[in-house]
C-alpha positions as a printed Julia matrix, in Angstrom:
106×3 Matrix{Float64}:
 -47.86   85.75  71.87
 -47.44   83.94  68.0
 -46.83   86.29  65.55
 -46.91   85.62  61.95
 -43.46   84.32  61.81
 -43.58   82.12  64.44
 -47.04   80.63  63.11
 -45.08   80.18  59.72
 -42.01   78.3   61.5
 -44.15   76.46  63.43
 -46.37   75.32  60.87
 -49.6    76.85  62.59
 -50.58   78.52  59.71
 -49.89   78.76  55.99
 -49.13   82.08  54.27
 -52.69   81.82  53.06
 -54.07   81.22  55.96
 -51.92   84.71  57.42
 -53.35   86.44  54.17
 -57.04   85.38  55.56
 -56.59   86.65  58.77
 -55.06   90.09  57.75
 -58.19   90.47  54.88
 -60.57   89.08  58.46
 -59.17   91.93  60.8
 -59.49   94.98  58.38
 -63.0    93.63  57.11
 -63.7    93.43  61.05
 -61.99   97.02  61.77
 -64.01   98.61  59.24
 -67.36   97.29  60.2
 -66.88   98.22  63.84
 -65.27  101.2   63.47
 -68.57  102.4   61.85
 -71.11  100.41  63.64
 -69.66  101.93  67.03
 -69.3   105.29  65.95
 -73.1   105.77  65.33
 -73.48  105.08  68.53
 -70.97  107.79  69.37
 -68.4   105.4   70.33
 -64.71  105.33  69.32
 -62.7   102.37  68.58
 -59.55  102.64  69.81
 -57.94   99.36  69.16
 -58.97   95.7   69.78
 -57.53   92.52  69.85
 -58.81   89.35  67.63
 -58.36   85.59  68.0
 -58.86   83.2   64.87
 -59.51   79.38  65.09
 -59.71   76.76  62.62
 -62.85   74.24  62.09
 -61.86   70.79  61.89
 -62.59   71.17  57.75
 -59.75   73.91  58.26
 -61.97   76.96  57.73
 -60.4    79.9   59.61
 -63.12   81.57  62.04
 -63.21   84.63  64.78
 -62.97   82.58  67.33
 -63.32   85.21  70.05
 -65.55   87.85  71.74
 -66.39   91.34  70.87
 -66.92   93.45  73.91
 -65.47   96.09  76.0
 -62.94   93.4   77.84
 -61.18   93.14  74.28
 -61.27   96.86  72.87
 -60.78  100.15  74.14
 -63.58  101.97  73.59
 -63.54  106.01  74.19
 -66.79  108.22  73.85
 -66.47  109.77  70.53
 -66.77  113.59  71.86
 -65.09  113.09  75.6
 -62.7   110.76  74.8
 -64.13  108.74  78.03
 -63.14  105.09  78.59
 -65.72  103.05  78.45
 -63.8    99.62  78.51
 -61.36   97.43  80.8
 -59.28  100.25  80.88
 -61.72  101.77  83.2
 -60.97   98.57  85.89
 -57.0    98.32  84.75
 -56.69  102.21  85.79
 -58.74  102.16  88.86
 -61.12  104.84  87.5
 -64.46  103.28  89.0
 -67.84  102.92  87.53
 -66.88   99.93  85.04
 -70.3    98.65  85.29
 -71.82  101.99  84.96
 -69.5   102.14  81.36
 -70.81   98.85  80.13
 -74.4    99.63  80.58
 -73.74  102.77  78.56
 -72.09  100.7   75.82
 -74.95   98.49  76.17
 -77.56  100.75  75.53
 -75.88  102.95  72.97
 -75.54  100.1   70.8
 -79.17   98.91  71.71
 -80.46  102.04  71.2
 -82.01  102.67  74.88
């Protein structure tokens, strides 16, 4: 994994790039937390990957899904993400369907 210090030392990003990524991350966090809570889903944590377009614009370059987030039921803390698979809890597909239904209001 590359952290801020690596990115700067290797010339992969400028401090301005790092600041932009940080700002975007906080905005994405705020939007996701609010959106998911409306579906009674708690955003516990997530990972983001950023990239640059050929003209140098920083963009979110990864999916946002139960595979890249820890999502729990807001009332029960039931895991509704890839931890169901990693911890051999079963019901992975059911949890993902539940997420879809909640987000689409089904």
